C-alpha positions in Angstrom: 133.0 119.6 99.0 134.7 117.9 102.4 132.0 116.9 105.2 131.7 119.4 107.6 133.5 122.2 105.6 132.3 125.8 106.8 132.0 128.8 105.0 131.0 131.0 107.5 132.0 135.0 107.5 134.6 136.4 109.9 132.4 139.6 109.7 133.8 141.7 112.1 137.5 141.0 110.7 136.2 142.6 107.3 136.6 145.6 106.4 134.7 147.2 103.3 135.7 149.6 101.0 133.5 150.9 98.1 135.3 151.7 94.4 133.1 152.2 91.7 134.0 150.2 88.8 134.8 153.4 86.6 138.3 153.3 87.4 137.5 155.2 91.0 140.8 154.8 93.5 140.0 153.9 97.2 141.6 155.6 99.6 145.0 154.2 101.7 144.9 153.9 105.3 142.0 153.3 107.7 141.9 149.6 107.4 143.2 147.5 109.9 146.9 147.1 110.0 147.3 149.8 107.5 149.8 152.5 108.2 148.1 155.0 110.1 145.2 152.8 110.4 143.9 151.6 113.3 145.4 148.3 115.4 145.0 144.4 114.0 141.2 142.6 114.3 139.7 142.1 117.1 139.6 140.2 119.5 135.9 138.5 118.6 137.5 138.1 114.9 140.9 136.6 116.1 138.4 134.0 119.0 136.2 133.7 115.7 139.7 132.6 113.3 140.2 130.5 116.4 137.3 128.3 115.8 138.2 127.8 112.0 135.6 129.3 110.5 136.2 130.7 106.8 136.2 133.1 104.3 134.7 132.7 100.9 131.8 131.7 99.4 130.6 127.8 99.3 128.1 127.9 96.6 131.4 129.3 94.6 134.0 127.1 95.9 131.8 123.7 95.1 132.0 125.4 91.3 135.1 125.4 91.1 135.7 122.1 93.0 133.9 120.7 90.3 135.6 122.5 87.5 139.3 122.1 88.6 138.5 118.1 88.6 137.4 118.1 85.0 140.3 120.0 84.1 143.4 118.3 82.1 146.4 119.7 83.9 148.7 116.7 84.0 150.6 116.0 86.1 149.7 118.6 88.8 146.8 117.6 91.3 143.1 118.6 90.2 142.6 121.5 92.1 142.2 125.3 91.6 146.0 126.2 91.6 148.3 123.1 92.2 151.7 124.7 90.8 153.0 127.8 91.2 151.6 129.2 87.7 149.1 126.7 87.7 150.4 124.6 84.3 153.6 123.3 82.9 153.4 126.2 80.5 153.2 128.4 83.0 150.4 130.7 81.8 149.0 131.2 84.8 145.7 130.9 83.9 143.4 129.7 86.5 140.4 129.2 84.9 138.6 127.5 87.6 139.1 130.6 90.0 136.1 132.4 89.8 136.0 136.5 89.8 133.0 136.8 92.5 132.2 140.8 91.9 130.3 142.3 88.7 131.8 142.6 85.2 129.0 145.6 84.5 128.5 147.4 87.8 129.8 148.7 91.6 131.9 146.3 93.6 133.4 146.6 97.2 136.7 144.8 98.3 136.3 143.1 102.1 139.0 142.2 103.0 140.3 140.2 106.5 144.1 140.7 107.9 145.7 137.6 109.0 146.9 137.8 112.6 149.0 135.4 114.4 151.6 133.8 112.5 154.4 135.1 110.2 155.1 133.9 106.6 157.9 135.7 105.6 158.7 136.3 102.5 156.4 134.1 100.8 156.9 133.5 97.2 153.6 131.1 96.3 150.4 129.7 97.5 148.9 126.3 96.2 145.9 124.2 97.1 145.1 120.7 96.9 141.8 120.0 98.6 139.3 122.8 99.6 140.6 122.7 103.3 144.6 122.1 102.2 146.1 125.7 101.6 149.9 125.7 101.6 152.7 128.5 101.5 156.7 128.3 100.2 158.1 131.4 102.1 161.8 131.7 103.5 163.3 131.7 100.6 164.6 135.9 99.8 168.0 136.7 100.4 167.4 140.1 99.1 164.8 140.7 101.8 166.0 143.2 104.5 166.8 141.4 106.9 167.7 138.6 104.8 165.2 135.0 104.4 167.1 132.5 104.5 165.8 129.3 106.1 162.9 127.9 103.6 159.6 126.7 105.0 156.4 125.2 103.9 153.1 125.4 105.8 150.0 124.4 105.6 147.5 127.0 106.5 143.7 127.1 107.1 142.4 128.5 104.1 140.6 131.4 104.4 141.9 132.3 108.0 145.7 131.5 106.6 146.2 130.2 110.6 149.0 127.9 110.8 148.8 124.1 110.9 151.8 123.3 110.4 155.5 124.2 109.6 158.6 122.3 108.0 161.4 124.2 107.6 163.8 123.0 104.5 167.8 124.6 103.7 168.6 126.9 106.2 172.0 129.2 104.2 172.3 130.7 107.6 174.7 128.6 107.8 177.3 128.5 104.9 175.8 131.5 102.9 174.6 129.2 100.6 173.0 131.0 97.5 169.2 131.9 98.3 166.2 132.6 96.2 162.7 131.3 95.8 161.9 128.0 94.5 157.8 126.9 95.4 155.3 124.9 96.3 154.4 122.4 94.0 151.3 119.7 94.7 151.6 116.4 92.3 148.7 114.1 91.1 149.3 111.5 94.4 148.6 114.4 96.6 152.3 114.2 97.9 154.2 118.0 97.9 157.4 118.2 95.8 159.2 122.4 96.9 163.1 122.8 95.9 165.0 125.2 98.1 168.8 125.7 97.6 170.2 123.2 95.4 167.9 120.5 97.1 164.9 118.7 96.5 162.2 117.8 99.0 159.1 115.6 98.5 156.9 116.3 101.4 153.5 114.8 103.3 150.6 117.0 102.2 148.7 115.9 105.2 151.5 116.1 108.4 154.1 118.1 106.6 156.4 115.3 107.0 159.6 115.0 105.0 159.3 112.3 103.0 162.7 112.4 100.8 164.7 114.7 99.5 168.0 114.9 97.2 170.6 117.4 96.6 170.8 118.8 92.8 173.8 118.6 90.5 175.8 121.1 90.2 178.0 120.5 87.2 180.7 122.7 87.1 179.5 125.9 90.3 180.0 124.7 93.6 176.8 123.2 95.4 177.3 126.5 98.0 177.2 129.0 94.9 173.9 127.6 93.2 170.3 127.4 93.5 167.1 126.4 91.8 164.4 128.7 92.1 161.3 126.4 91.2 160.7 122.9 88.9 158.7 121.8 86.3 157.6 119.0 85.2 156.4 116.5 82.1 152.7 115.2 82.0 154.3 111.7 82.8 155.3 113.8 86.2 159.7 113.5 85.1 160.2 116.1 87.0 162.5 119.2 85.4 165.0 120.9 87.7 167.4 123.9 86.3 170.0 125.9 88.6 171.1 129.5 88.2 174.2 130.1 90.0 176.4 132.6 91.9 179.9 133.9 91.0 182.3 132.2 92.3 184.0 133.5 95.3 181.0 136.6 95.2 179.7 136.4 99.0 176.2 138.1 98.5 173.0 136.7 98.5 169.5 136.7 97.0 168.3 136.8 93.0 170.8 140.5 92.5 173.9 138.7 93.5 173.3 136.1 90.9 171.4 138.9 88.3 173.7 141.7 88.6 174.8 143.0 91.7 178.2 139.9 92.0 181.0 141.5 89.8 180.3 140.3 86.4 177.1 138.3 87.1 175.1 137.1 85.7 177.7 136.2 82.9 180.5 135.9 85.0 179.1 132.7 87.5 179.4 129.5 85.8 177.1 128.0 83.5 173.7 126.0 84.9 172.1 122.5 84.2 169.1 121.1 83.6 167.8 117.7 84.9 165.4 115.0 84.8 164.6 113.1 88.2 162.2 110.5 88.6 158.7 111.7 91.0 159.0 108.5 93.3 162.4 108.1 94.4 163.9 111.5 92.6 166.3 109.6 91.3 168.2 111.8 89.1 167.8 110.4 85.5 169.8 112.6 83.9 171.7 116.5 83.3 173.8 118.8 81.1 175.5 121.7 81.6 173.6 124.5 80.3 175.2 127.4 77.8 175.2 129.8 80.2 173.9 131.2 83.3 170.1 130.7 83.1 168.2 132.6 86.0 164.5 132.9 84.2 162.4 129.6 85.4 162.7 126.7 83.5 159.0 125.9 81.4 158.3 122.3 79.7 156.0 121.6 76.8 154.5 118.4 75.0 154.4 119.6 71.7 154.0 116.9 69.0 154.1 114.2 71.1 157.6 115.0 72.4 158.7 116.5 75.6 160.9 120.0 75.3 162.1 122.0 78.2 162.6 126.0 77.2 165.5 128.1 78.9 166.6 131.6 78.7 170.1 132.6 79.0 170.9 136.3 78.9 170.3 136.7 75.5 169.2 133.4 73.7 166.2 131.0 74.3 167.4 127.2 74.2 165.3 124.1 74.0 166.2 120.5 75.6 164.5 117.8 74.7 163.4 114.7 77.0 163.8 111.0 75.3 162.5 109.1 78.5 166.5 108.8 79.1 168.7 112.1 78.4 167.7 115.4 78.2 169.7 117.0 75.4 170.1 120.5 73.4 167.8 119.8 70.8 169.9 120.9 67.7 167.2 120.9 65.8 165.6 124.4 67.1 167.6 127.5 67.7 169.1 128.9 69.5 167.3 131.9 69.1 168.5 135.3 70.0 165.5 137.3 71.7 167.9 140.0 73.2 168.8 143.5 71.3 171.3 145.8 72.4 170.5 146.9 75.7 168.0 144.8 76.4 168.4 142.0 79.4 167.4 138.6 80.7 163.7 137.1 80.4 162.1 136.2 82.8 160.7 132.2 82.1 159.2 131.6 78.9 155.4 130.2 78.4 153.7 128.1 76.2 150.5 129.7 74.3 149.7 126.7 71.9 152.4 126.7 68.9 154.4 129.3 70.4 156.9 130.5 72.8 156.6 133.7 74.5 158.7 135.5 76.8 159.6 139.2 78.3 162.7 140.8 77.6 164.6 143.2 80.6 163.9 141.2 83.7 166.8 143.1 85.2 166.3 147.5 84.7 167.3 148.5 81.0 167.3 151.9 79.5 165.9 150.3 76.3 162.0 149.2 75.8 161.0 145.9 77.1 159.9 143.6 74.0 157.3 141.0 73.6 158.6 137.8 72.0 157.1 134.8 70.2 159.1 132.2 69.2 157.0 128.5 66.9 157.6 125.9 68.5 157.5 123.7 65.4 159.9 126.6 63.2 162.6 128.8 65.5 162.4 130.7 62.2 159.4 132.5 63.3 159.7 135.0 65.3 157.6 137.9 66.4 158.1 140.4 68.7 156.2 143.8 69.8 157.5 146.5 72.4 154.7 147.8 74.5 156.0 151.0 75.3 158.2 151.7 71.9 160.0 154.6 73.1 161.6 156.0 76.1 162.1 159.4 77.4 165.7 160.3 79.3 166.0 158.7 82.8 163.7 156.1 82.1 163.7 152.1 82.7 161.9 149.7 81.4 161.7 146.2 83.0 159.6 143.7 84.8 161.1 141.0 87.0 158.5 138.3 86.5 157.0 136.6 83.3 154.4 137.1 81.0 151.5 135.5 81.5 149.2 133.8 78.5 145.3 132.9 78.0 145.8 130.9 74.6 142.2 130.2 74.0 141.1 134.2 73.5 144.8 134.6 71.9 146.0 137.3 74.5 149.6 137.8 76.3 149.7 140.3 79.3 152.7 141.9 80.6 153.5 144.7 83.2 156.6 147.1 82.7 157.8 148.3 86.5 160.2 151.0 85.0 156.8 152.6 83.2 154.3 151.6 85.1 152.1 150.3 82.2 150.2 147.2 82.5 149.5 145.9 78.8 147.4 143.0 76.8 148.4 142.5 73.7 146.7 139.7 70.7 148.1 137.5 68.9 146.9 135.9 65.8 148.2 134.5 62.8 151.6 135.0 64.3 151.1 138.6 64.9 150.8 141.0 67.6 148.6 144.2 68.2 147.9 146.1 70.9 144.8 145.3 72.7 144.8 147.5 75.3 147.1 149.6 77.9 147.0 151.0 81.7 148.9 152.4 84.4 149.4 150.1 87.2 153.0 149.3 88.5 154.2 146.2 89.8 157.1 143.2 89.9 154.4 140.8 91.0 152.9 137.9 88.5 149.8 139.0 86.6 146.9 135.9 87.9 144.8 135.3 85.0 140.7 133.8 86.8 138.1 133.0 85.2 136.5 131.1 82.2 137.0 132.4 78.8 133.8 134.6 78.6 134.9 136.4 81.6 138.6 136.7 82.0 139.9 139.0 85.0 143.2 140.2 85.5 144.2 140.4 89.0 147.7 141.4 90.0 149.5 144.0 92.3 149.6 147.9 92.0 152.3 149.9 93.7 152.3 153.5 95.3 155.5 155.1 96.5 156.8 159.0 97.0 159.7 157.5 95.3 160.0 158.8 91.8 162.7 156.4 90.5 161.4 153.1 90.5 164.9 151.2 90.9 164.8 152.9 94.0 161.9 150.9 95.5 162.6 149.2 98.4 160.3 146.4 99.4 161.8 146.0 102.8 161.1 145.0 105.3 163.7 147.4 107.1 163.6 150.5 104.9 160.2 149.8 102.7 159.3 152.8 100.9 156.2 151.8 99.3 152.9 150.5 99.5 150.4 147.8 97.1 147.0 147.1 96.2 145.6 144.1 94.5 144.0 145.3 91.5 140.9 143.4 88.7 140.2 144.0 86.1 138.0 142.8 82.7 141.3 141.0 81.2 139.4 142.0 77.5 138.9 145.7 78.2 141.4 146.4 81.1 138.5 148.3 82.9 139.2 148.3 86.6 136.4 146.3 88.4 137.8 146.6 92.0 140.8 147.3 93.8 141.9 147.1 97.8 143.4 149.4 100.0 147.2 149.8 100.0 149.0 147.4 102.6 152.5 146.8 102.9 154.7 145.4 99.6 153.5 142.0 98.0 156.6 140.0 97.7 158.7 141.3 94.6 158.0 138.7 91.6 155.4 136.9 93.9 152.9 135.2 92.9 149.1 136.8 93.8 147.2 133.8 94.2 143.4 132.6 94.2 142.1 130.8 97.0 138.5 128.8 97.3 135.2 130.4 97.1 136.9 133.7 95.1 139.2 135.0 97.6 142.8 136.4 96.7 145.5 136.2 99.0 147.5 139.0 99.5 150.4 137.3 100.5 152.8 140.3 102.2 156.7 140.3 101.9 156.8 141.3 105.7 155.2 138.3 106.4 151.7 139.6 107.2 148.6 138.8 104.9 145.5 140.0 103.5 142.5 137.8 102.9 140.4 139.6 99.6 137.1 139.1 98.0 135.4 140.9 95.7 131.6 141.2 96.2 128.9 144.3 93.7 128.1 147.0 96.5 124.7 145.9 96.6 125.3 142.5 98.4 128.5 144.1 100.5 128.5 143.1 104.5 128.9 146.2 106.4 132.2 145.3 108.4 131.4 145.5 112.2 134.3 146.6 114.4 
C-alpha cells in the first residue's frame, strides 16, 4: 500500500440498504439522487470527499494489492483491473478483487452517490496503484444527446473526484464514426486508449498525451471506421481491429454500424486487423478481414504461438502473428457459428483450450447460443442454448459477451431479451446448465474472488416498458432503471442488491475497485460507489 493512503469512511454520504441473503429485493427510491429520493449528499459529505477521504476497506485493499502483484497477466500492469476485461483472453474474471460481504448470511449495500464531475457515457474503469483510478468515457454516439468527444479522466478512488481529464478524438467536427474504446494500463504504467481510428498513449500520472497514431482503415474511409478497444499479445504487441459504417450513412454509434444504416453490418467495407509496437506506435502489420467485425478482438498464446480471434456476422476467424506479419491462419477455420436467424456474436473469450462466444449481439427471434471451438482442433465445436425456446413476440440477445471461469469450468451469459442470467458448466467438451435466474442486463458480467469464493456481479434492469427492445438508456427519454446484484457464482443465490439508479452504460463494464468496492458508472455521467457488508457489520448512515 502506498504511504499516506487513507480509507476513512464517508459515513455522511452513505445510504444503507438491507437485503436478506435469501433473495429479497430492495425498493427503488429513497437514496440520495434517485428518482423520488432526497437531494444528493450533504455538504458535510461533499466536504469529506474534497478532503480526499476514501471509501473501501484498507485491509481488503492490502490483500487485493498483494494478490495482484503475484498474478501472471502479461502485458498488463500488475493491478486489480488493468484491462477492460482483466486479461487478454477477455474472461472478465478479476481473481484478486474481493467480496467484502457474507456468502451465507444477510448483507447490506452501502452506497455513495458521487457529486461534482460528470463522466458522460462511461465504458470502463482501470486501476494502476491503489490511488490510481481511470475512467474512459464520451465514446457513445448512440446516446441522447450523443457523446461525441472521448476522454480519459483520472479520479480519486472511492470519491471519484476528478484529478485531471484528457480529451481524445472529437467527432463533433466531422461526424466520424464514434464508439467506445477503453483505457488500459500497460506493464510500464502508461495508459493506452483508442478512440475512433486513433491510438493514444498517455502518462498515467499527468494525463499528458505521449503518442498518438492514426490506424489504417483499408478499403473503408477513415471517417467511417472506428476501433472499439484493443488487445495485446503477452510481449506487449498491441492488436487493433476496426469496425465500419456503410459509406454514405451519416448515423453514428454502434447501432449505425450494427443495424441502423441500410444493409448494416454487411453493407459496410471489411474491417482490418493490425499490430502495433507498444513503445513507438509504429504499425507493424495489417490486413483486411473477410467482413465487417463488430465484436472486440481477443488474443491468445496457445502452444507457443500468438493468435487473434475475430467474429464476422456469421463466422469465427483466427489470425496468427509471427512477429513480422499478421495473417489468417489457413490451418484453422473459419467456423460458422451462427445458425439460421442468429446475429453477430460478441467478443470471443479464451477458456483454456477453447474459444467461447455467445451469438445474438443484436435482437433475434431465435434463441441465443453459447458456442465453443477448440483452439487445437477447429473441428471440435460444441454449443448450448440456455433458453431453448422462444414464445411468439419474444427476442433473445445480449449486446456484450460471455464471461468465463476457466479454473471452475464455468461460462456465464445474460439474455437481455428474455431477462435471464445463466451459468453453464463446460467439462470435457460438453456443456450443461448449472443454474438460471431472472435478471436482465446488457452490461458485462464481472467475476470476482478466489476460485472457491467466486462472486457474479452485474446490473439488473427494471422498467414499465414490456418490450425489452424498446428500453431506452437515454439520458433523454430514459425509461428504465438499473441496480447492481451480487450472486454466489457457484449456485446463483442472490447475496446482495443495490437500490435502483439511472441505467448503467449499456454493454459497459461493472468494474471492481480496491477495498472491495464496485463502481456503478451510469450512462448519464453520474456514478455510485457500492460496498457490500455483512448485516451485523453495517454502518448506519448519517444524513
